[in-house]
SENUPA-748604 format. One record per residue: x, y, z of N, C-alpha, C, O, CB in turn; residue in one letter; residue number from 1. Coordinates in nm, 2 decimals, padded with zeros to 4 digits. Each point is the difference from the previous one (the first is absolute). Glycine has a CB too. Layout:
     n_u     n_v     n_w    ca_u    ca_v    ca_w     c_u     c_v     c_w     o_u     o_v     o_w    cb_u    cb_v    cb_w  residuo  num
       X       Y       Z       X       Y       Z       X       Y       Z       X       Y       Z       X       Y       Z        a  NUM
...
***
This chain:
     n_u     n_v     n_w    ca_u    ca_v    ca_w     c_u     c_v     c_w     o_u     o_v     o_w    cb_u    cb_v    cb_w  residuo  num
   13.05   22.42   14.48  -00.13   00.04  -00.01  -00.08  -00.03   00.09  -00.01  -00.12   00.03   00.03   00.11  -00.23        m    1
  -00.12   00.14   00.31  -00.10   00.00   00.07  -00.13  -00.02  -00.03  -00.05   00.10  -00.04   00.19  -00.01   00.12        i    2
  -00.20  -00.16  -00.06  -00.12  -00.04  -00.02  -00.12   00.09   00.09  -00.02  -00.07   00.10   00.15  -00.18  -00.16        e    3
  -00.19   00.35   00.05  -00.10   00.01   00.08  -00.13  -00.02  -00.04  -00.01  -00.06  -00.10   00.15   00.17   00.18        t    4
  -00.25  -00.08  -00.01  -00.17  -00.06  -00.03  -00.01   00.03  -00.20  -00.01  -00.08  -00.08  -00.14   00.18   00.41        e    5
   00.15   00.08  -00.35  -00.02   00.00  -00.11   00.11   00.11  -00.06  -00.03   00.10  -00.07  -00.22  -00.20   00.10        r    6
   00.40   00.05   00.01   00.11   00.04  -00.10   00.08  -00.13  -00.03  -00.03  -00.12   00.03   00.04   00.38   00.06        t    7
   00.12  -00.22  -00.17   00.10  -00.04   00.01   00.10   00.06  -00.02   00.02   00.06  -00.11  -00.12  -00.20   00.09        r    8
   00.21   00.16   00.15   00.05   00.10   00.02   00.19  -00.08  -00.03   00.07  -00.09   00.04  -00.32   00.24   00.17        i    9
   00.25  -00.04  -00.33   00.17  -00.05  -00.06   00.08   00.12   00.02  -00.03   00.11   00.06  -00.03  -00.28  -00.27        v   10
   00.18   00.14   00.15   00.13   00.08  -00.04  -00.05   00.03  -00.13  -00.06  -00.10  -00.05   00.25   00.00   00.18        l   11
  -00.19   00.19  -00.20  -00.02   00.00  -00.16   00.11  -00.01  -00.08   00.10   00.06   00.02  -00.27   00.08   00.01        l   12
   00.14  -00.26  -00.15   00.11   00.00  -00.11  -00.01   00.13  -00.06  -00.09   00.08   00.00   00.08  -00.34  -00.04        q   13
   00.14   00.26  -00.03   00.06   00.11  -00.14  -00.18  -00.01  -00.11  -00.07   00.10  -00.03   00.46  -00.21   00.01        p   14
  -00.41  -00.02  -00.01  -00.10  -00.03  -00.12  -00.17   00.05   00.04  -00.10   00.03  -00.07   00.27  -00.28   00.01        d   15
  -00.14   00.27   00.24  -00.19   00.05   00.03   00.01   00.14   00.01  -00.11   00.06   00.03   00.00  -00.27   00.13        q   16
   00.28   00.33  -00.18  -00.05   00.09   00.00  -00.11   00.10  -00.02  -00.03   00.08   00.09   00.17  -00.17  -00.08        a   17
  -00.21   00.07  -00.14  -00.14   00.07  -00.09  -00.10  -00.01   00.15  -00.07   00.10   00.02   00.08  -00.21  -00.34        h   18
  -00.01   00.00   00.41  -00.08  -00.05   00.13   00.02   00.17   00.11  -00.08   00.07   00.05   00.16  -00.42  -00.08        l   19
   00.03   00.35   00.02   00.04   00.13   00.06   00.01   00.17  -00.11  -00.02   00.10   00.07   00.16  -00.32   00.10        l   20
  -00.13   00.23  -00.26  -00.05   00.06  -00.05  -00.13   00.07   00.02  -00.02   00.12   00.02   00.16  -00.25  -00.11        v   21
  -00.27   00.00   00.07  -00.14  -00.01  -00.01  -00.01   00.07   00.15  -00.05   00.11   00.00  -00.01  -00.34  -00.18        q   22
   00.11   00.18   00.31  -00.01   00.02   00.14   00.02   00.18  -00.03  -00.07   00.09  -00.03   00.19  -00.37   00.17        y   23
  -00.02   00.26  -00.13   00.01   00.14  -00.01  -00.11   00.12  -00.06  -00.07   00.09   00.06   00.27  -00.20  -00.08        f   24
  -00.18   00.06  -00.10  -00.11   00.07  -00.09  -00.16   00.03   00.07  -00.03   00.10   00.08   00.15  -00.25  -00.29        l   25
  -00.17   00.06   00.17  -00.12  -00.01   00.08  -00.03   00.09   00.16  -00.10   00.05   00.05   00.13  -00.30  -00.20        e   26
   00.08   00.23   00.21  -00.03   00.07   00.15   00.12   00.13   00.03   00.04   00.03   00.12  -00.14  -00.30  -00.02        n   27
   00.15   00.34  -00.24   00.02   00.11   00.02  -00.05   00.09   00.08   00.04   00.03   00.10   00.01  -00.09  -00.25        r   28
  -00.14   00.10   00.09  -00.07   00.11   00.11  -00.02  -00.08   00.11   00.07   00.05   00.09  -00.20   00.10  -00.25        a   29
   00.06  -00.28   00.20   00.01   00.00   00.14   00.13  -00.05   00.12   00.01   00.01   00.12  -00.24  -00.04  -00.24        h   30
   00.31  -00.02   00.01   00.15   00.03   00.06   00.11   00.17   00.05   00.09   00.02   00.08  -00.13  -00.26  -00.24        l   31
  -00.03   00.31   00.07   00.08   00.11  -00.02   00.01   00.04   00.11   00.12  -00.01   00.04  -00.17   00.07  -00.24        e   32
  -00.03   00.01   00.31   00.00   00.08   00.09   00.11  -00.08   00.10   00.09   00.08   00.04  -00.36   00.04  -00.08        p   33
   00.28  -00.22   00.08   00.04  -00.08   00.10   00.21  -00.03  -00.02   00.08   00.01   00.10  -00.40  -00.14  -00.09        w   34
   00.34   00.11  -00.13   00.04  -00.07  -00.09   00.11   00.15  -00.02  -00.05   00.11  -00.02  -00.19  -00.31  -00.07        e   35
   00.42   00.16   00.09   00.13   00.10  -00.06  -00.08   00.01  -00.11  -00.07  -00.09  -00.03   00.33   00.01   00.11        p   36
  -00.25   00.24  -00.18   00.00   00.03  -00.14   00.08  -00.07  -00.07   00.12  -00.04   00.02  -00.17   00.23   00.03        v   37
   00.01  -00.20  -00.13   00.05  -00.14  -00.10   00.00   00.09  -00.18  -00.09   00.06  -00.05  -00.08  -00.32   00.24        r   38
   00.31   00.23  -00.25   00.05   00.04  -00.09  -00.14  -00.02  -00.11  -00.08  -00.08   00.05   00.36   00.03   00.03        p   39
  -00.33   00.10  -00.21  -00.11  -00.07  -00.13   00.06  -00.14  -00.04  -00.08  -00.10   00.00   00.01   00.35  -00.14        d   40
   00.16  -00.27   00.12   00.10  -00.12  -00.01   00.02  -00.09   00.02   00.03  -00.10  -00.06   00.02   00.19   00.06        d   41
  -00.08  -00.08   00.19  -00.04  -00.12   00.10  -00.11  -00.12  -00.08   00.02  -00.12   00.00  -00.01   00.31   00.23        f   42
  -00.09  -00.13  -00.28  -00.14  -00.06  -00.03  -00.01  -00.09  -00.13  -00.10  -00.05  -00.06   00.00   00.27   00.18        y   43
   00.31  -00.23  -00.18  -00.03  -00.07  -00.12   00.06  -00.14   00.05   00.06  -00.01   00.11  -00.06   00.22  -00.32        q   44
  -00.03  -00.33   00.10   00.02  -00.10  -00.01   00.22  -00.02   00.03   00.01  -00.03   00.12  -00.33   00.01  -00.31        l   45
   00.41   00.02   00.15   00.08   00.00   00.03   00.03   00.10   00.11   00.12   00.00  -00.01  -00.10  -00.11  -00.19        e   46
  -00.06   00.18   00.27   00.02   00.09   00.15  -00.08  -00.17   00.07   00.09  -00.07   00.05  -00.15   00.45  -00.10        s   47
  -00.02  -00.41   00.06  -00.04  -00.09   00.07   00.07  -00.16   00.00  -00.04  -00.09   00.07  -00.15   00.26  -00.11        m   48
   00.32  -00.16  -00.06   00.01  -00.13  -00.03   00.15   00.03   00.07   00.07  -00.10   00.00  -00.26   00.00  -00.24        r   49
   00.25   00.19   00.28   00.13   00.10   00.02  -00.05  -00.03   00.18   00.06  -00.08   00.07   00.00   00.32  -00.35        q   50
  -00.13  -00.21   00.30  -00.08  -00.03   00.15  -00.03  -00.12   00.06   00.02  -00.04   00.11  -00.12   00.20  -00.16        l   51
   00.07  -00.19  -00.03   00.00  -00.20  -00.01   00.11  -00.03   00.03   00.02  -00.06   00.11  -00.16   00.00  -00.28        i   52
   00.24   00.10   00.08   00.12  -00.08   00.06   00.09   00.05   00.11   00.10  -00.06   00.06  -00.11  -00.02  -00.27        a   53
  -00.04   00.23   00.24   00.08   00.05   00.11  -00.08  -00.04   00.13   00.04   00.04   00.11   00.07   00.16  -00.25        k   54
  -00.22  -00.26   00.13  -00.05  -00.09   00.14   00.02  -00.13  -00.02  -00.03  -00.08   00.09  -00.14   00.21  -00.02        q   55
   00.21  -00.16  -00.18   00.07  -00.16   00.06   00.14   00.03  -00.01   00.06  -00.04   00.10  -00.22  -00.16  -00.21        w   56
   00.22   00.24   00.07   00.17   00.08   00.10  -00.04   00.04   00.11   00.10   00.00   00.07   00.03   00.11  -00.25        n   57
  -00.25  -00.05   00.25   00.10   00.03   00.15  -00.09  -00.15   00.01   00.10  -00.07   00.03  -00.05   00.41   00.11        d   58
  -00.13  -00.42  -00.14  -00.04  -00.13   00.02   00.04  -00.06   00.11  -00.03  -00.02   00.12   00.03   00.01  -00.31        f   59
   00.13  -00.02   00.01   00.09  -00.11   00.02   00.10   00.07   00.11   00.02  -00.07   00.09  -00.05  -00.06  -00.36        l   60
   00.07   00.20   00.28   00.08   00.06   00.09  -00.07   00.07   00.12   00.08   00.07   00.06   00.08  -00.06  -00.24        h   61
  -00.29  -00.01   00.22  -00.02  -00.07   00.16   00.02   00.17   00.04   00.08   00.05   00.08   00.05  -00.37  -00.05        n   62
  -00.26   00.40  -00.13   00.01   00.11   00.05  -00.15   00.08  -00.01  -00.04   00.11   00.05   00.32  -00.12  -00.11        r   63
  -00.36  -00.08  -00.02  -00.11   00.01  -00.02  -00.10  -00.12  -00.09   00.03  -00.04  -00.12   00.07   00.29   00.17        a   64
  -00.20  -00.28   00.03  -00.11  -00.04  -00.11  -00.14   00.06  -00.03  -00.07   00.02   00.10   00.18  -00.20  -00.04        a   65
  -00.16   00.20  -00.16  -00.08   00.10  -00.08  -00.06  -00.14  -00.04   00.08  -00.08  -00.05   00.06   00.33  -00.04        n   66
  -00.25  -00.28   00.10  -00.13  -00.08  -00.01  -00.11   00.11  -00.01  -00.03   00.11   00.05   00.12  -00.32   00.08        f   67
  -00.17   00.06  -00.25  -00.12   00.16  -00.13  -00.08  -00.19   00.05   00.02  -00.12   00.00   00.13   00.40  -00.35        c   68
  -00.26  -00.18   00.40  -00.16  -00.13   00.00  -00.04   00.03  -00.08  -00.03   00.11  -00.04  -00.06  -00.16   00.21        a   69
   00.08  -00.12  -00.26  -00.08  -00.02  -00.12  -00.13  -00.04  -00.02  -00.03  -00.09   00.07   00.22   00.06  -00.10        l   70
  -00.26   00.06  -00.02  -00.15  -00.05   00.02   00.07  -00.15  -00.05   00.11  -00.03  -00.04  -00.33   00.27  -00.02        n   71
   00.09  -00.32   00.10   00.04  -00.19  -00.04   00.02  -00.05  -00.11   00.05  -00.11  -00.01  -00.16   00.05   00.17        p   72
   00.07   00.12  -00.28   00.03   00.03  -00.10   00.13   00.00  -00.07   00.05  -00.06  -00.09  -00.21   00.14   00.16        e   73
   00.20   00.02   00.03   00.18   00.07  -00.01   00.01   00.09  -00.14   00.09   00.03  -00.08   00.05  -00.27   00.20        g   74
  -00.25   00.27  -00.12   00.01   00.08  -00.14  -00.02   00.19   00.04   00.02   00.07  -00.09  -00.17  -00.32  -00.07        d   75
   00.13   00.30   00.27  -00.01   00.13   00.10   00.06   00.02   00.09   00.02  -00.10   00.06  -00.16   00.10  -00.09        r   76
   00.19   00.11   00.08   00.04   00.04   00.11  -00.14   00.07   00.10  -00.07   00.10  -00.03   00.35  -00.07  -00.11        i   77
  -00.28  -00.14   00.28  -00.10   00.05   00.06   00.07   00.14   00.10  -00.06   00.10   00.02  -00.09  -00.38  -00.05        l   78
   00.23   00.26   00.07   00.13   00.06   00.12   00.10  -00.04   00.01   00.04  -00.10  -00.06  -00.15   00.12   00.19        a   79
   00.20   00.08  -00.05   00.13  -00.05  -00.01   00.02   00.01   00.15  -00.06   00.07   00.08   00.14   00.00  -00.34        s   80
   00.00  -00.14   00.29   00.09   00.00   00.18   00.16  -00.04  -00.02   00.05  -00.10  -00.05  -00.28  -00.02   00.20        c   81
   00.30   00.26  -00.07   00.13  -00.06   00.00   00.07   00.02   00.11  -00.06   00.04   00.10   00.07  -00.01  -00.31        s   82
   00.10  -00.06   00.22   00.12  -00.02   00.11   00.12   00.06  -00.08   00.06  -00.05  -00.10  -00.15  -00.20   00.24        l   83
   00.12   00.38  -00.07   00.08   00.10  -00.08   00.12  -00.01   00.14  -00.01  -00.04   00.12  -00.22   00.24  -00.30        h   84
   00.36  -00.13   00.10   00.07   00.01   00.07   00.05  -00.11   00.19   00.00   00.05   00.12  -00.10   00.19  -00.31        q   85
   00.12  -00.39   00.14  -00.02  -00.07   00.07   00.16  -00.04   00.07   00.08  -00.06  -00.06  -00.31   00.00  -00.07        i   86
   00.24   00.09   00.22   00.17   00.05   00.16  -00.05  -00.14   00.03  -00.12  -00.04  -00.02   00.17   00.35   00.18        i   87
   00.06  -00.36  -00.11   00.08  -00.10   00.07  -00.02   00.05   00.13  -00.09   00.07   00.05   00.26  -00.12  -00.23        g   88
  -00.04  -00.01   00.23   00.06   00.06   00.14   00.03   00.12  -00.03   00.05   00.05  -00.11   00.05  -00.25   00.20        e   89
  -00.14   00.28   00.06  -00.03  -00.07   00.08  -00.17   00.05   00.01  -00.05   00.03   00.11   00.33  -00.06  -00.01        p   90
  -00.32   00.03  -00.17  -00.14   00.08  -00.03  -00.10  -00.13  -00.03  -00.10  -00.02   00.07   00.21   00.28  -00.18        v   91
  -00.08  -00.32   00.02  -00.10  -00.08  -00.11  -00.12   00.09   00.00  -00.06   00.02   00.11   00.13  -00.26  -00.06        h   92
  -00.11   00.28  -00.14  -00.08   00.04  -00.06  -00.06   00.02  -00.12   00.02  -00.10  -00.08   00.05   00.14   00.22        k   93
  -00.13   00.03  -00.18  -00.02   00.05  -00.12  -00.20   00.15  -00.03  -00.08   00.03   00.09   00.28  -00.36  -00.16        a   94
  -00.19   00.35  -00.05  -00.07   00.08   00.03  -00.16  -00.06  -00.11   00.01  -00.08  -00.10   00.25   00.30   00.19        l   95
  -00.39  -00.17  -00.03  -00.09  -00.06  -00.07  -00.07   00.10  -00.11  -00.04   00.12   00.03   00.01  -00.28   00.18        l   96
   00.02   00.10  -00.32  -00.06   00.09  -00.10  -00.13  -00.05  -00.11   00.01  -00.08  -00.09   00.24   00.18   00.10        g   97
  -00.32  -00.07   00.03  -00.12   00.00  -00.10  -00.09   00.08  -00.10  -00.01   00.13   00.01   00.02  -00.24   00.16        y   98
  -00.08   00.04  -00.28  -00.11   00.08  -00.06  -00.07  -00.07  -00.01   00.05  -00.11   00.00   00.03   00.24  -00.09        s   99
  -00.21  -00.12   00.08  -00.12  -00.09  -00.08  -00.10   00.07  -00.12  -00.03   00.12   00.01   00.03  -00.25   00.24        v  100
  -00.05   00.05  -00.39  -00.08   00.06  -00.03  -00.06   00.08   00.06  -00.01  -00.01   00.12   00.03  -00.12  -00.20        s  101
  -00.09   00.23   00.02  -00.11   00.06   00.01  -00.13  -00.01  -00.01  -00.09   00.07   00.04   00.24   00.00  -00.08        a  102
  -00.14  -00.23  -00.07  -00.16  -00.05   00.03   00.00  -00.13   00.12  -00.10  -00.08   00.01   00.03   00.13  -00.30        d  103
   00.18  -00.07   00.38   00.02  -00.06   00.06  -00.02   00.03   00.18   00.00  -00.07   00.10   00.10   00.02  -00.33        q  104
  -00.10   00.19   00.21  -00.02   00.06   00.12  -00.07  -00.03   00.11  -00.10  -00.06  -00.04   00.13   00.17  -00.10        e  105
  -00.04  -00.11   00.26  -00.08  -00.03   00.07  -00.15  -00.14  -00.02  -00.12  -00.02   00.01   00.25   00.30   00.01        g  106
   00.07  -00.37  -00.06  -00.10  -00.18  -00.02   00.06  -00.04   00.10  -00.07  -00.08   00.06   00.04  -00.01  -00.30        t  107
   00.16   00.13   00.30   00.07  -00.07   00.05   00.10  -00.08  -00.06   00.04  -00.11   00.05  -00.19   00.15   00.07        g  108
   00.18  -00.02  -00.20   00.10  -00.07  -00.10   00.19   00.02   00.05   00.10  -00.07  -00.01  -00.34   00.15  -00.22        l  109
   00.21   00.03   00.28   00.11   00.11   00.03   00.08  -00.10   00.12   00.11  -00.06   00.00  -00.27   00.35  -00.07        m  110
   00.06  -00.26   00.17   00.02  -00.08   00.11   00.04  -00.17   00.02   00.10  -00.06   00.05  -00.26   00.25  -00.02        f  111
   00.06  -00.22  -00.10   00.05  -00.16  -00.05   00.10  -00.01  -00.04   00.08  -00.05   00.08  -00.24  -00.02  -00.13        e  112
   00.21   00.12  -00.12   00.17   00.06  -00.05   00.13   00.02   00.15   00.10  -00.06   00.06  -00.26   00.27  -00.29        v  113
   00.12  -00.12   00.24   00.10   00.09   00.14   00.01  -00.14   00.06   00.11  -00.06  -00.02  -00.22   00.36   00.10        a  114
   00.01  -00.36   00.01   00.03  -00.09   00.14   00.05  -00.14  -00.06   00.04  -00.07   00.09  -00.24   00.19   00.08        e  115
   00.21  -00.18  -00.29   00.08  -00.08  -00.10   00.17   00.09   00.00   00.11  -00.04  -00.02  -00.37  -00.06  -00.16        a  116
   00.22   00.19   00.20   00.15   00.04  -00.04   00.06   00.06   00.14   00.12   00.02   00.01  -00.17   00.05  -00.28        v  117
  -00.01  -00.06   00.34   00.06   00.05   00.10   00.04  -00.18   00.08   00.11  -00.03   00.04  -00.28   00.33  -00.03        v  118
   00.07  -00.39  -00.02   00.03  -00.17   00.02   00.10   00.00  -00.04   00.08   00.04   00.08  -00.26  -00.17  -00.11        d  119
   00.24   00.11  -00.12   00.14  -00.01  -00.07   00.05   00.09   00.07   00.07  -00.08   00.07  -00.11   00.02  -00.30        f  120
   00.07   00.18   00.28   00.13   00.05   00.07   00.05  -00.03   00.14   00.12   00.01   00.03  -00.17   00.15  -00.17        a  121
  -00.09  -00.23   00.24   00.07  -00.06   00.11   00.02  -00.16  -00.05   00.10  -00.06   00.03  -00.21   00.24   00.18        w  122
   00.03  -00.23  -00.28   00.04  -00.16  -00.01   00.12  -00.04  -00.06   00.08  -00.08   00.04  -00.30   00.03  -00.05        k  123
   00.22   00.15  -00.15   00.17  -00.01  -00.10   00.07   00.06   00.01   00.09  -00.02  -00.07  -00.14  -00.02  -00.06        n  124
   00.05   00.13   00.21   00.10   00.10   00.01   00.03   00.02   00.17   00.12   00.01   00.04  -00.21   00.11  -00.29        l  125
   00.01  -00.12   00.30   00.06  -00.04   00.18   00.03   00.11   00.00   00.11   00.03   00.05   00.00  -00.24   00.01        q  126
  -00.20   00.33  -00.11   00.00   00.15   00.05  -00.01  -00.01   00.18  -00.03  -00.09   00.08  -00.11   00.19  -00.34        l  127
   00.18   00.05   00.26   00.01   00.04   00.14  -00.15   00.10   00.05  -00.05   00.01   00.11   00.35  -00.03  -00.16        h  128
  -00.31   00.09  -00.09  -00.12   00.17   00.00   00.02  -00.02  -00.11   00.08  -00.07  -00.05  -00.06   00.28   00.22        q  129
  -00.16  -00.14  -00.23   00.02   00.01  -00.10  -00.06   00.21   00.02  -00.03   00.05   00.11   00.01  -00.39  -00.21        l  130
   00.02   00.40  -00.04  -00.07   00.13   00.07  -00.04   00.05  -00.12   00.04  -00.06  -00.10   00.10   00.13   00.30        v  131
  -00.25   00.06  -00.21  -00.05   00.04  -00.10  -00.05   00.13   00.04   00.01   00.05   00.11  -00.03  -00.27  -00.21        a  132
  -00.04   00.27   00.00   00.00   00.18   00.00  -00.12   00.01  -00.09  -00.03  -00.08  -00.09   00.30   00.16   00.10        s  133
  -00.34   00.02   00.01  -00.13   00.01  -00.10   00.00   00.17   00.08   00.05   00.07   00.09  -00.24  -00.39  -00.13        h  134
   00.10   00.34  -00.06   00.01   00.18  -00.02  -00.16   00.02   00.17  -00.08  -00.07   00.03   00.17   00.13  -00.46        a  135
  -00.04   00.07   00.47  -00.09   00.02   00.10  -00.09   00.00  -00.06  -00.07  -00.07   00.07   00.17   00.17   00.06        v  136
  -00.18  -00.07  -00.22  -00.14  -00.02   00.01  -00.07  -00.11  -00.13  -00.11   00.01  -00.06   00.13   00.26   00.18        d  137
   00.10  -00.40  -00.12  -00.05  -00.10  -00.08  -00.10  -00.09   00.07   00.01  -00.12  -00.02   00.20   00.14  -00.12        n  138
  -00.30   00.03   00.25  -00.05  -00.11   00.04  -00.04  -00.16  -00.03  -00.02  -00.07   00.10  -00.01   00.27  -00.04        r  139
   00.02  -00.25  -00.18   00.01  -00.11  -00.03   00.15  -00.09   00.05   00.01  -00.12   00.03  -00.20   00.22  -00.22        r  140
   00.25  -00.04   00.18   00.15  -00.07   00.03   00.01   00.00   00.13   00.05  -00.10   00.04   00.08   00.18  -00.23        s  141
  -00.16   00.01   00.31   00.00   00.02   00.08  -00.10  -00.08   00.11  -00.01   00.01   00.12   00.11   00.19  -00.25        y  142
  -00.16  -00.30   00.04  -00.12  -00.04   00.04   00.05  -00.16  -00.01  -00.04  -00.09   00.07  -00.14   00.30  -00.14        r  143
   00.29  -00.22  -00.05   00.02  -00.14  -00.09   00.10  -00.05   00.10   00.01  -00.12   00.03  -00.05   00.19  -00.30        l  144
   00.14   00.05   00.33   00.12  -00.05   00.07  -00.07  -00.03   00.18   00.04  -00.09   00.08   00.18   00.26  -00.28        l  145
  -00.31  -00.10   00.22  -00.05   00.00   00.13  -00.04  -00.14   00.02   00.04  -00.07   00.10  -00.11   00.31  -00.11        q  146
  -00.01  -00.29  -00.08  -00.10  -00.13  -00.07   00.13  -00.15   00.04  -00.01  -00.08   00.09  -00.18   00.25  -00.37        r  147
   00.30  -00.15   00.18   00.14  -00.02   00.03   00.08  -00.08   00.13   00.06  -00.11   00.01  -00.10   00.31  -00.14        l  148
   00.01  -00.10   00.21   00.03   00.01   00.10   00.16   00.10   00.05   00.08  -00.03   00.09  -00.26  -00.21  -00.10        g  149
   00.20   00.35  -00.09   00.03   00.08   00.05  -00.02   00.13   00.05  -00.10   00.06  -00.03   00.16  -00.19  -00.06        f  150
   00.04   00.19   00.18  -00.01   00.06   00.07   00.06   00.17  -00.06   00.11  -00.01  -00.06  -00.12  -00.23   00.22        r  151
  -00.04   00.37  -00.15   00.03   00.10   00.02   00.08   00.03   00.10  -00.04  -00.02   00.12  -00.11   00.04  -00.23        e  152
   00.31   00.06   00.04   00.07   00.06   00.09   00.09   00.10   00.00   00.10   00.03   00.08  -00.15  -00.18  -00.05        v  153
  -00.03   00.20  -00.16   00.07   00.15   00.02  -00.04   00.09  -00.21  -00.06  -00.06  -00.09   00.35  -00.06   00.36        g  154
  -00.24   00.23  -00.26  -00.06   00.08  -00.13   00.10   00.03  -00.04   00.07   00.05   00.09  -00.27   00.03  -00.05        e  155
   00.28  -00.08  -00.21   00.09  -00.01  -00.02  -00.03   00.13  -00.08  -00.09  -00.02  -00.08   00.16  -00.23   00.13        l  156
  -00.03   00.42  -00.06  -00.06   00.09  -00.05   00.09   00.02  -00.15   00.11  -00.04  -00.04  -00.19   00.14   00.30        p  157
  -00.02  -00.03  -00.33   00.05   00.00  -00.16   00.08  -00.15  -00.01   00.12  -00.02   00.04  -00.06   00.33  -00.06        r  158
  -00.14  -00.39  -00.02   00.12  -00.21   00.01  -00.02  -00.02  -00.14   00.07  -00.05  -00.08  -00.14  -00.13   00.34        y  159
  -00.04   00.24  -00.28   00.00  -00.07  -00.18  -00.03   00.12  -00.13  -00.06   00.09   00.05  -00.07  -00.33   00.06        l  160
   00.16   00.26  -00.21  -00.04   00.11  -00.11  -00.15  -00.11  -00.13   00.01  -00.10  -00.07   00.36   00.27   00.10        r  161
  -00.46  -00.09   00.00  -00.06  -00.09  -00.09  -00.04   00.14  -00.05   00.05   00.11   00.02  -00.14  -00.38   00.08        t  162
  -00.04   00.21  -00.21  -00.08   00.12  -00.08  -00.04   00.12   00.06  -00.01   00.11  -00.07  -00.08  -00.27  -00.05        a  163
   00.07   00.14   00.26  -00.08   00.08   00.09   00.14   00.05   00.07  -00.02   00.03   00.12  -00.24  -00.17  -00.10        r  164
   00.38   00.15  -00.06   00.11   00.05   00.08   00.04  -00.05   00.11  -00.08  -00.09   00.04   00.02   00.25  -00.12        g  165
   00.19  -00.12   00.15   00.01  -00.09   00.13  -00.11   00.04   00.08  -00.06   00.10   00.03   00.30  -00.14  -00.02        w  166
  -00.22  -00.13   00.04  -00.13  -00.04   00.10   00.07  -00.08   00.13   00.08  -00.09  -00.01  -00.28   00.07  -00.21        e  167
   00.13   00.07   00.33   00.06  -00.05   00.15  -00.07  -00.16  -00.02  -00.06  -00.01  -00.11   00.04   00.28   00.30        d  168
   00.03  -00.37  -00.13  -00.04  -00.13   00.00   00.06  -00.05   00.12   00.11   00.03   00.04  -00.14  -00.05  -00.28        h  169
  -00.06  -00.09   00.30  -00.01  -00.08   00.11   00.05  -00.08  -00.02  -00.02  -00.08  -00.10  -00.13   00.13   00.16        l  170
   00.28  -00.07   00.04   00.08  -00.16   00.02  -00.12  -00.06   00.08  -00.09   00.04   00.08   00.40   00.00  -00.05        l  171
  -00.27  -00.16  -00.10  -00.10  -00.10   00.08   00.15  -00.18  -00.04   00.07  -00.03  -00.09  -00.47   00.20   00.01        q  172
   00.36  -00.24   00.25   00.12  -00.05   00.00  -00.04  -00.14   00.10  -00.03   00.02   00.12   00.18   00.23  -00.17        h  173
  -00.14  -00.39  -00.02  -00.01  -00.12   00.07   00.11  -00.06   00.03   00.09   00.00  -00.08  -00.27  -00.03   00.00        k  174
   00.18  -00.03   00.24   00.09  -00.12  -00.04  -00.07  -00.16  -00.05  -00.12  -00.01  -00.01   00.28   00.16   00.19        l  175
  -00.07  -00.26  -00.21  -00.04  -00.09  -00.01  -00.01  -00.13   00.10   00.09  -00.07   00.03  -00.02   00.19  -00.22        n  176
  -00.21  -00.12   00.24  -00.09  -00.05   00.09   00.09  -00.16   00.02   00.04  -00.03   00.10  -00.30   00.19  -00.19        p  177
   00.27  -00.24  -00.02   00.11  -00.10  -00.02   00.14  -00.01   00.08   00.04  -00.10   00.06  -00.14   00.13  -00.27        l  178
   00.15   00.09   00.21   00.11   00.03   00.04   00.04  -00.12   00.10  -00.08  -00.04   00.09   00.04   00.30  -00.13        e  179
   00.18  -00.33   00.03   00.03  -00.07   00.13   00.19  -00.04  -00.02   00.07  -00.10  -00.01  -00.38  -00.02   00.06        a  180
   00.33   00.26  -00.05   00.14   00.06   00.02   00.03  -00.06  -00.15  -00.02  -00.12   00.03   00.09   00.13   00.28        g  181
  -00.05   00.00  -00.39   00.09  -00.05  -00.11   00.09   00.10  -00.07   00.00   00.13  -00.01  -00.17  -00.30  -00.02        n  182
   00.23   00.07  -00.01   00.18   00.07  -00.06   00.04   00.06  -00.11   00.06  -00.09  -00.06   00.00  -00.06   00.15        h  183
  -00.06   00.24  -00.15   00.05   00.00  -00.16  -00.10   00.00  -00.08  -00.11  -00.07   00.03   00.29  -00.05   00.02        g  184
  -00.18   00.18  -00.16  -00.10  -00.02  -00.13  -00.01  -00.07  -00.11   00.05   00.04  -00.10  -00.04   00.11   00.14        l  185
  -00.07  -00.26  -00.04  -00.03  -00.05  -00.12  -00.06   00.04  -00.09  -00.10   00.07   00.01   00.11  -00.18   00.09        p  186
   00.07   00.07  -00.22   00.03  -00.03  -00.15  -00.17   00.03  -00.03  -00.08  -00.09   00.03   00.33  -00.12  -00.04        s  187
  -00.27   00.29  -00.02  -00.17   00.02  -00.16  -00.03  -00.11  -00.04  -00.11  -00.03  -00.02   00.17   00.23  -00.11        l  188
   00.06  -00.28   00.10   00.01  -00.10  -00.12   00.04  -00.17   00.12   00.04  -00.10  -00.05   00.08   00.33  -00.22        l  189
  -00.13  -00.21   00.43  -00.03  -00.12   00.07   00.14  -00.04  -00.01   00.02  -00.11   00.05  -00.27   00.04  -00.11        g  190
   00.38   00.14   00.00   00.08  -00.06   00.08   00.13   00.11   00.04  -00.02   00.12  -00.03  -00.07  -00.37  -00.09        t  191
   00.19   00.21   00.18   00.03   00.13   00.06   00.03   00.12  -00.12   00.06  -00.01  -00.10   00.05  -00.12   00.32        d  192
  -00.16   00.22  -00.16   00.06   00.08  -00.10   00.12   00.11   00.00   00.06  -00.02   00.10  -00.27  -00.04  -00.13        g  193
   00.27   00.19  -00.05   00.08   00.03   00.02  -00.02   00.13   00.05   00.10   00.07   00.04  -00.02  -00.24  -00.16        d  194
***
């Protein structure tokens, strides 16, 4: 668990699937323009249990770390922030993905959570670089990544299909400022991984 001023950042357990259902349903209209098209059954409790099981499998095999930022009481997801497609030698990188609840947008919460997850990537995973992309017209994501120290490196034409169709994305990149020639990719669990 990672603690920030306003959140507890965790990997959800299967018995917390209802929190994920609640988050996605409450924020469906808010997130839909930016995310891949999802079938209606995605929003069901069993689908969320399966998603959490897959996320744990990915975590245990050093492929991803899908975090949810809970309120201090632990009964509501305020944001999500994930490290996807973690790759070791020779690039030591991951893709950063994130979303924030509509009622938390503009409060600085997403920066607080993303900053903590980026710090986890540098200190715990010893990654060399993080990459993130966002729709060209998503100014909030652009400003968030810039504030986190990412730099724009290019445009990806027709990169992601959302409810709005195939969309161009801006690619942003950040190198690990703490890096001192790290070799090997440590396990997400703190031991040598496979």
